Every structure is written in structure tokens, then in C-alpha cells.
N, C-alpha and C positions, 0 to 999 in steps of 0.2 A: 290749367296748363294742358296743352294739347298732348294726347296720347297717355295721359296719366291713368285713366280708367282702364285702358287696355293693358298697361304694364301691370297694374294691380291684379287684374283678372288672370293674367298669365302666371303670376306668382302663386295664386291659389288654385291652380288647375289640379285635377285629380292625380296627375303624375307626381306632383310635389308633396301632396298630403296623404299619400296612400297608407302611411303608418308602417310600411314594411321596410326593414333595413336594407340598405344597398349591399351589394356583394363586397364592397370595400370595408363595411362595418363588421362583418362576421369575424374575421381574424382578430380584430381589436376587441370585440366582445368576448371571444374565447380566451384571449390573453387576460382580459380584465377578470373574467370569472375564475380562471386558474389562480390568479393573484388573490382574489377575494377568498378562495377556499384555503389558501395558505395562511391568510390573516385570521380566518375563522379558527383553523387548527391552532394557531399561535395563541389567540385569546382564550380559547377553551382549555387546551391541554398544557400549555406552557405558563400561562398567566392565571388560570383557574377562575376566570371571570364568569359571572352568571350569564345565562343565555340571553335574557332581555337586554342586559348591558352590552353584550357583544353585538346584537342586532342594531342597537342604537348607534354604537361606535362605527360599525361598518357602513351604516346608512350615511353617516357624515363623511367618512373617508372616501367612499365610492360614489357619492351623490346619487344614491338609489333610495327608493321608498322602503321603509321598514317592512312592508308587505311583500316586496319583491325578493328580498334576501332569503327567507326560508324556502321560497320556490327554487331559487338558484342552488341552494344547499341540497335540496332534494334531487335536483337534476345532476348533481356532481357527487353523489354518495361514493361512487367507485374511487374517485380521486381522494376523498377524505379517508376512505379505508386504506388506501395506499400510504397516505401520510401517517395514519395510526400504526401501520406495520413498520414503516421505515423510521419513524420518530425523529425527524430532522430537528436539530438544535436551533436555537435562536441565531447562532453564528452562521449556520448553513442557510437559514432563511435570509439573513442579511446579505449574503453573497448573491442570492438569487434576485432579491429586490432591495438594493441598497438605498433606494429613495424613501423607504419607510423606517421608522424607529422600531427596533427590535430589542428593547431592554427588558 
């Protein structure tokens, strides 16, 4: 088919596969990470789950690698400390993120 090779070459240009997030992704990533920290707090402090089970569960809930989650947790220690100080209940977390199950 005429032009097929040039279309494919354009799709794989260095602009499209740079690996860097676009500006539009950063706010979504920040919101996802904040939600992930609230889920981490919930599983660890309200549910009393083991760390390895929490990482496994979060990796399935957020479609992230189990190796990525500890890095994100380390990057958001301040938020986790604030959660430990404020100790939100499962009901408060449900109001913030109603699309999750908080039982």
C-alpha cells in the first residue's frame, strides 16, 4: 500500500517514543499517586495487611509494577506522615475516593 512505510516511520519517530510524560500526564500522575498513598495507608493501618500483600494488591489496583510502588511510597513519605497524624477513617477515605471499596 502506498505511503504505508512512511506512516509507520512517523509513528515511531523519536518524538513519540521519548519515554518522557507529557505535561498533561503529570497532574493525573500526581492524583494517582495521592490516591495510591491513601490506599497504602488504608491497607496498612486500617486493615493491618502485610507489606508484601499490600504491594501485590496495589500493583493490581493501579496497574503498576510491584517494583514501582515502593519507590512511589518513598517519594511520598510526607503525605503518609500526614495521614498517620490525621488518621482518616474508612468513611472519610470513602468520601474522598468513592470508586474504591473501603470495608
